[in-house]
C-alpha positions in Angstrom: -12.9 14.3 -14.5 -12.2 17.2 -12.0 -13.8 15.3 -9.1 -11.7 12.2 -9.9 -8.5 14.4 -10.1 -9.3 16.4 -6.9 -10.1 13.2 -4.9 -7.1 11.4 -6.4 -4.7 14.2 -5.5 -6.0 14.5 -1.9 -5.8 10.7 -1.3 -2.6 10.3 -3.2 -0.9 13.1 -1.4 -2.0 11.9 2.0 -1.0 8.2 1.2 2.2 9.4 -0.4 3.1 11.4 2.7 2.1 8.6 5.0 4.3 6.1 3.0 7.1 8.7 2.9 7.0 9.0 6.7 6.9 5.3 6.9 10.1 5.1 5.0 11.8 7.8 6.9 11.1 6.3 10.3 12.7 3.0 9.5 16.1 4.7 8.8 16.7 5.5 12.5 14.6 2.5 13.6 16.9 0.1 11.7 19.9 1.8 13.4 18.3 1.3 16.7 17.1 -2.3 16.6 19.2 -4.2 14.1 22.0 -6.3 15.7 24.0 -9.2 14.6 22.2 -11.4 17.2 18.6 -10.2 16.7 16.8 -8.5 13.7 14.4 -6.0 15.2 13.1 -5.4 11.7 12.1 -9.1 11.3 10.4 -9.0 14.8 8.4 -5.9 13.7 7.3 -7.6 10.6 6.3 -10.7 12.5 3.8 -8.6 14.4 2.4 -6.4 11.6 1.9 -9.2 9.0 -0.6 -11.3 11.0 -2.1 -8.1 12.3 -2.9 -6.8 8.8 -4.6 -10.1 7.9 -6.8 -10.0 11.1 -7.5 -6.3 10.4 -8.8 -7.1 6.9 -10.9 -10.0 8.2 -12.3 -8.0 11.2 -13.5 -5.1 9.0 -15.1 -7.7 6.7 -14.3 -5.4 3.9 -17.1 -3.1 5.0 -15.2 0.3 5.0 -14.7 0.4 1.2 -18.0 -1.5 0.6 -19.7 1.2 2.7 -18.1 3.8 0.3 -19.5 2.0 -2.7 -23.0 1.5 -1.0 -23.3 5.1 0.2 -22.1 6.4 -3.2 -24.8 4.2 -5.0 -27.7 5.5 -2.9 -26.5 9.1 -2.8 -26.6 8.9 -6.6 -30.3 7.9 -6.2 -31.0 10.9 -4.0 -31.2 8.6 -0.9 -29.1 9.8 2.0 -31.2 8.1 4.7 -30.1 4.6 3.9 -26.4 5.5 4.1 -26.9 7.1 7.5 -28.9 4.0 8.8 -26.0 1.9 7.6 -23.4 4.1 9.4 -25.2 3.7 12.8 -25.6 -0.1 12.6 -22.0 -0.5 11.0 -20.4 1.2 13.9 -21.9 -1.5 16.2 -20.9 -4.3 13.9 -17.3 -2.9 13.6 -17.0 -2.5 17.4 -18.0 -6.2 17.9 -15.9 -7.7 15.1 -12.9 -5.6 16.1 -13.0 -6.8 19.7 -13.4 -10.4 18.8 -10.5 -10.0 16.2 -8.4 -8.7 19.1 -9.2 -11.6 21.3 -8.5 -14.1 18.6 -5.1 -12.6 17.6 -4.1 -12.2 21.2 -5.0 -15.8 21.9 -3.3 -17.2 18.8 -0.1 -15.1 19.3 2.1 -18.0 20.8 0.8 -20.5 18.2 1.8 -18.1 15.3 5.1 -17.4 16.9 5.8 -21.1 17.1 5.4 -21.4 13.3 8.0 -18.7 12.8 10.7 -19.4 15.2 11.7 -22.4 17.4 12.0 -22.3 21.2 15.6 -22.0 22.2 16.9 -21.4 18.7 20.0 -19.6 19.8 20.8 -16.5 17.6 17.6 -14.8 16.4 14.4 -13.8 17.9 12.8 -15.8 20.6 9.4 -17.5 20.8 8.5 -15.3 23.8 9.4 -12.0 22.1 7.5 -12.9 18.9 4.5 -13.7 21.0 4.8 -10.5 22.9 4.9 -8.1 19.9 1.9 -9.9 18.3 -0.1 -9.5 21.4 0.8 -5.7 21.7 -0.2 -5.0 18.1 -3.4 -6.8 18.4 -4.8 -4.0 20.7 -5.2 -1.8 17.6 -7.9 -4.1 16.3 -10.3 -2.6 18.9 -10.2 0.8 17.2 -9.1 0.5 13.6 -12.3 -1.1 12.2 -14.4 1.7 13.6 -12.1 4.3 12.2 -12.1 2.7 8.8 -15.9 2.6 8.6 -16.1 6.3 9.2 -13.6 6.9 6.5 -15.6 4.7 4.1 -18.8 6.8 4.8 -17.1 10.1 4.0 -15.6 8.6 0.8 -19.1 7.6 -0.2 -19.8 11.2 -0.5 -16.6 11.5 -2.6 -15.2 13.6 0.3 -11.5 12.5 0.6 -10.4 15.1 3.0 -11.3 13.3 6.3 -9.5 10.1 5.1 -6.5 12.1 4.0 -6.0 14.1 7.1 -6.9 11.3 9.5 -4.4 9.1 7.6 -1.5 11.6 8.0 -2.4 12.3 11.7 -2.4 8.6 12.3 1.0 8.1 10.7 2.6 11.1 12.4 1.5 10.1 15.8 2.4 6.4 15.3 5.8 7.1 14.0 6.5 9.7 16.7 5.6 7.1 19.4 7.8 4.5 17.8 11.0 6.6 17.4 10.7 8.3 20.9 10.0 5.0 22.7 12.8 3.1 20.7 15.2 5.9 21.5 14.4 5.8 25.2 14.6 2.0 25.4 17.7 1.5 23.4 19.8 4.6 24.1 18.6 6.1 27.4 17.8 3.0 29.3 20.1 0.5 27.4 17.1 -2.0 27.1 16.5 -4.9 24.9 15.6 -4.9 21.2 12.4 -6.8 21.9 11.2 -4.1 24.3 11.8 -1.4 21.7 10.0 -3.3 19.0 7.1 -4.1 21.5 6.5 -0.3 21.9 6.8 0.1 18.2 4.0 -2.4 17.6 1.7 -0.9 20.3 2.1 2.4 18.4 -0.5 1.1 16.0 -3.0 1.5 18.8 -1.9 5.0 19.7 -2.0 6.2 16.0 -5.4 4.7 15.4 -6.7 6.6 18.4 -5.4 9.9 17.1 -7.0 9.2 13.7 -10.4 8.4 15.3 -10.3 11.7 17.2 -9.7 13.6 13.8 -12.6 11.7 12.2 -15.0 12.6 15.1 -14.1 16.2 14.7 -14.8 16.1 11.0 -18.2 14.4 11.8 -19.2 17.1 14.3 -18.2 19.8 11.8 -20.1 18.4 8.9 -23.1 16.9 10.6 -25.3 20.0 10.1 -24.7 19.8 6.2 -25.3 16.0 6.2 -28.5 16.5 8.3 -29.8 19.0 5.6 -29.4 16.3 3.0 -31.5 14.0 5.1 -34.5 16.4 5.1 -34.9 16.3 1.3 -33.8 12.7 0.9 -35.6 9.9 -0.8 -35.9 6.7 1.5 -35.9 3.3 -0.2 -36.8 2.0 3.3 -34.4 -1.0 3.0 -34.4 -3.3 5.9 -31.2 -4.0 7.8 -31.1 -7.7 6.7 -31.5 -6.7 3.1 -29.0 -3.8 3.4 -26.3 -6.1 4.9 -27.0 -8.8 2.3 -26.2 -6.2 -0.4 -23.2 -4.9 1.6 -21.8 -8.2 2.1 -22.0 -8.9 -1.6 -19.9 -5.8 -2.1 -17.7 -6.5 0.9 -16.4 -10.0 0.3 -14.2 -8.9 -2.7 -13.0 -6.0 -0.7 -11.8 -8.4 2.0 -9.9 -10.4 -0.7 -8.3 -7.5 -2.3 -7.4 -6.0 1.0 -5.7 -9.2 1.9 -3.7 -9.5 -1.3 -0.4 -7.9 -0.1 -0.7 -9.4 3.5 -1.3 -12.9 2.3 1.7 -12.7 0.0 3.7 -11.5 3.1 2.3 -14.3 5.2 3.6 -16.8 2.7 7.0 -15.2 2.8 6.9 -15.0 6.6 6.3 -18.7 7.0 8.7 -19.9 4.2 11.7 -17.5 3.9 13.4 -18.5 7.1 13.1 -22.2 6.7 13.8 -22.2 2.9 17.0 -20.2 3.5 18.1 -22.3 6.4 17.7 -25.6 4.5 18.6 -24.4 1.0 21.6 -22.3 2.0 22.6 -23.5 5.5 22.0 -20.1 7.2 21.2 -19.9 10.9 18.0 -18.2 12.1 19.6 -14.8 12.7 21.1 -14.6 9.2 17.8 -15.8 7.5 15.9 -13.1 9.5 18.2 -10.5 8.3 17.4 -11.3 4.7 13.6 -11.4 5.7 14.0 -8.0 7.4 15.6 -6.5 4.3 12.8 -7.8 2.0 9.7 -7.1 4.1 10.5 -4.4 6.5 13.0 -2.1 4.7 12.7 -2.7 0.9 9.0 -2.9 1.2 8.8 0.6 2.5 10.6 2.0 -0.5 8.6 0.2 -3.2 5.2 1.0 -1.5 5.7 4.8 -2.2 4.9 4.6 -5.9 2.2 2.0 -5.1 0.6 4.8 -3.0 -0.4 6.6 -6.2 -2.4 3.5 -7.3 -3.9 3.2 -3.8 -5.1 6.8 -4.0 -6.6 6.1 -7.4 -8.3 2.9 -6.3 -10.0 4.5 -3.3 -11.2 7.4 -5.4 -12.3 5.4 -8.4 -14.6 3.0 -6.7 -17.5 5.3 -5.7 -17.1 7.4 -9.0 -17.2 4.3 -11.2 -20.1 3.0 -9.2 -21.9 6.2 -9.8 -21.3 6.2 -13.5 -22.3 2.6 -13.7 -25.5 3.1 -11.8 -26.4 5.9 -14.1 -25.5 3.8 -17.1 -23.2 6.5 -18.4 -20.9 4.2 -20.3 -19.1 6.6 -22.5 -17.7 8.6 -19.5 -17.1 5.3 -17.7 -14.8 4.1 -20.6 -12.9 7.3 -20.6 -12.4 7.2 -16.8 -11.0 3.7 -17.0 -8.6 4.8 -19.8 -7.4 7.7 -17.8 -6.9 5.7 -14.7 -4.7 3.2 -16.6 -2.7 5.9 -18.1 -2.0 7.7 -14.9 -0.9 4.5 -13.1 1.4 3.5 -15.9 2.9 6.9 -16.3 3.7 7.4 -12.7 4.6 3.8 -11.4 6.5 2.2 -14.2 9.3 4.8 -14.3 9.4 4.8 -10.6 9.8 1.1 -10.5 12.4 0.9 -13.2 14.4 3.8 -11.9 14.5 2.3 -8.3 15.6 -1.0 -9.8 18.5 0.7 -11.5 19.5 2.7 -8.4 18.8 0.0 -5.8 22.2 -0.1 -4.3 22.7 3.8 -3.8 19.1 4.1 -2.6 19.3 1.4 0.0 22.9 2.5 1.2 21.8 6.0 1.6 18.9 5.2 3.9 20.2 2.2 5.8 23.5 1.4 7.5 23.4 -2.4 7.7 23.3 -5.3 5.2 23.9 -2.8 2.4 25.0 -5.3 -0.3 22.1 -7.5 0.4 19.6 -4.7 0.6 20.8 -3.1 -2.7 20.5 -6.4 -4.5 17.0 -7.2 -3.0 15.7 -3.6 -3.7 16.9 -3.7 -7.3 14.9 -6.9 -7.9 11.9 -5.9 -5.8 11.4 -2.5 -7.2 9.5 -3.5 -10.4 7.0 -5.4 -8.1 5.6 -1.9 -7.4 4.2 -2.0 -10.9 2.3 -5.2 -10.4 1.1 -4.1 -6.9 -0.3 -0.9 -8.6 -1.9 -2.6 -11.5 -3.6 -5.3 -9.4 -5.0 -2.7 -7.0 -6.4 -0.6 -9.8 -7.8 -3.5 -11.9 -9.4 -5.0 -8.9 -11.0 -1.5 -8.0 -12.4 -1.3 -11.5 -14.0 -4.8 -11.2 -15.5 -3.7 -7.9 -16.9 -0.5 -9.5 -18.7 -2.4 -12.3 -20.1 -5.0 -9.9 -17.9 -7.8 -11.1 -16.2 -8.2 -7.6 -16.2 -12.0 -7.5 -13.7 -12.1 -10.4 -11.3 -10.1 -8.3 -11.6 -12.8 -5.7 -11.0 -15.6 -8.3 -7.9 -13.8 -9.7 -6.4 -13.3 -6.3 -6.9 -16.8 -5.2 -5.2 -18.1 -8.4 -2.3 -15.8 -7.9 -1.9 -16.8 -4.2 -2.0 -20.5 -5.3 0.9 -19.7 -7.7 2.9 -18.0 -4.9 2.1 -20.7 -2.4 3.0 -23.5 -4.8 6.4 -22.1 -6.0 7.7 -19.9 -3.1 9.7 -22.4 -1.1 11.2 -24.0 -4.2 12.2 -20.7 -5.6 13.7 -19.4 -2.3 15.6 -22.7 -1.7 17.1 -22.4 -5.3 17.5 -18.7 -5.8 17.7 -17.2 -2.4 15.6 -14.3 -1.1 15.1 -13.3 -4.9 13.0 -16.4 -5.2 10.4 -14.8 -2.9 10.2 -11.8 -5.3 9.9 -13.9 -8.4 7.0 -15.9 -6.8 5.2 -12.6 -5.9 5.6 -11.3 -9.4 4.3 -14.5 -11.0 1.2 -14.6 -8.8 0.3 -10.9 -9.3 0.9 -11.1 -13.1 -1.6 -14.0 -13.3 -4.1 -12.0 -11.2 -3.7 -8.8 -13.4 -4.2 -10.7 -16.7 -7.4 -12.3 -15.4 -8.7 -8.9 -14.1 -7.8 -7.3 -17.5 -9.8 -10.0 -19.4 -12.8 -9.6 -17.3 -12.8 -5.8 -17.6 -12.6 -6.2 -21.4 -15.4 -8.7 -21.5 -18.0 -7.2 -19.1 -17.2 -3.5 -19.4 -16.7 -4.0 -23.2 -13.5 -2.0 -22.7 -11.0 -1.8 -25.5 -7.4 -1.6 -24.3 -6.1 -0.2 -27.6 -5.8 3.4 -26.2 -3.8 2.0 -23.2 -1.6 0.0 -25.5 -0.7 3.0 -27.5 0.2 5.1 -24.5 2.1 2.2 -23.1 4.4 2.1 -26.1 5.1 5.8 -25.9 5.7 5.5 -22.1 8.0 2.6 -22.8 10.0 4.6 -25.4 10.5 7.5 -22.9 11.5 5.0 -20.1 14.0 3.5 -22.5 15.6 6.9 -22.9 15.4 7.5 -19.2 17.3 4.2 -18.6 20.0 5.2 -20.9 20.3 8.5 -19.3 20.5 7.0 -15.8 23.1 4.4 -16.7 25.3 6.9 -18.4 25.1 9.4 -15.6 25.5 6.8 -12.9 28.7 5.6 -14.6 29.9 9.2 -14.9 29.3 10.0 -11.3 30.8 6.8 -10.1 34.0 7.6 -12.1 34.3 10.8 -10.0 33.2 9.9 -6.5 33.9 6.2 -6.7 31.8 3.1 -5.9 32.2 2.9 -2.1 28.6 3.0 -1.1 29.3 2.9 2.5 30.0 6.5 2.0 26.9 8.7 2.4 28.4 11.3 0.0 28.9 8.7 -2.7 25.4 7.3 -2.3 23.8 10.7 -2.2 25.8 12.0 -5.2 25.0 8.9 -7.5 21.4 8.9 -6.5 20.5 12.5 -6.7 22.3 13.2 -10.0 21.0 10.0 -11.6 17.5 10.6 -10.5 17.5 14.3 -11.7 18.9 13.1 -15.1 16.4 10.3 -15.5 13.3 12.3 -14.3 14.4 15.2 -16.4 14.6 13.2 -19.6 11.3 11.3 -18.9 9.3 14.4 -18.0 10.8 16.5 -20.8 10.0 13.9 -23.5 6.5 13.5 -21.9 5.8 17.2 -22.1 7.4 17.7 -25.4 5.3 14.9 -27.0 2.1 16.1 -25.4 1.7 12.9 -23.3 1.9 14.7 -20.0 -0.9 17.1 -21.1 -3.0 14.3 -22.5 -3.0 12.4 -19.2 -3.2 15.2 -16.7 -5.3 17.7 -18.8 -4.7 21.0 -20.7 -4.5 22.9 -17.5 -0.8 21.9 -17.1 -0.1 23.3 -20.5 -1.9 26.5 -19.8 -0.1 26.8 -16.5 3.4 26.5 -18.2 2.4 29.0 -20.9 1.2 31.4 -18.3 4.5 31.2 -16.4 6.4 31.7 -19.6 4.4 34.7 -20.5 5.0 36.2 -17.0 8.8 35.6 -17.3 8.7 37.5 -20.7 
């Protein structure tokens, strides 16, 4: 379990920090690029959503599949096969990345035409949407190569290179975004579209920085990896056979990697039209709703999801190793521990953010506060289904039942696609959130049934912990509501005031987290999930204080 915990902590910390930076940067970014005439946040999302889809397709799911492949052969004492795969994979990723860049660059105007109309008046123009898509497409030249190297290191259950390169990528990217946006909008009094254009090109700059970090890691660790090669078994697998096995692993990774982007694509092509026809909004107003949902609220809810992402990246090679060795008792306990950790951390985060959506949004952002607070409160629990889908799909991949992750995703996407326009036209922007939740819930149920059947996994321990977690969350909810009312009675409910938002949010979060963590520790749930080391640590500190 120590290897799982260590790897999880590294990746979770790196992912959490990256998501946190991603949240922090949109605060000044929103202030710089959001206007009544044009939503810079919507324009930014128009570029990144198709880019993410093309990125998943261009990598062919190979980075995570490489992690699984390398982990499997390392467990068999064969390090030569993994190295051979790395060499050929770099060539494949270079070619696929370049072709993906050419394709997205060429299709930019066509994609833009689906989203906005030429000469639509208020709102983003066809030319601006085309430009930002073309600028972000340049990152496709580098990111697939970078991702493959990360996957190779993860196959050795070494999460440091992925973690550090991920953080450096985000720091460089965000620094470039904010500096360029400030120069364009404040110093040179330029256009919103120009600032957003630089912001999308930052994906290329960040990826380049990340690749430099990974090359440094490779040079540093190559002597050790070469030593492993000398004593390695060699199964002498031909490249065609190797890629046949790899593609079998990779297709589900493509599907799972596309999950959130595909849901975003459906929102991207339906939200504006559904709001315009269902509620009579003009394009600029519809885009402001879309920006609140996909650019700003999305950043907040993805922070707790980063925990599940870290778990998923860690669990795939470890579960693959256990499955290859047929160590089913340990495999069962690992699956249980993973579910418990995800539920313990993401459910209270999602529920708490739903209760405090308005003060949280108003503290961070200065525009569309009422809309943003409402959207965030509805959207926050979606973090739970994002996390559960990510983890259940990762477990299926680990036990070689990848195809079912694809089937469940396709069924969820079908539900979202079928209902999204109708839900938005009738319930407004909240309809998009309802459609997302329905699709993901169906996928999670299917994944859980497959895990139960093929891993012969019993969910009874998870059900028991879920009941206990639910009881403590109930107490947390009561504490948050009572404290929130009390603080509002003192400081008021004017959430345009930073002091009001900060006071309500901070005190309510401290009260809710305090109750939840105290009850978890008092009941032994915290120690059960995270190990006896936590208990020993608290006892040691108590002894020192005495």
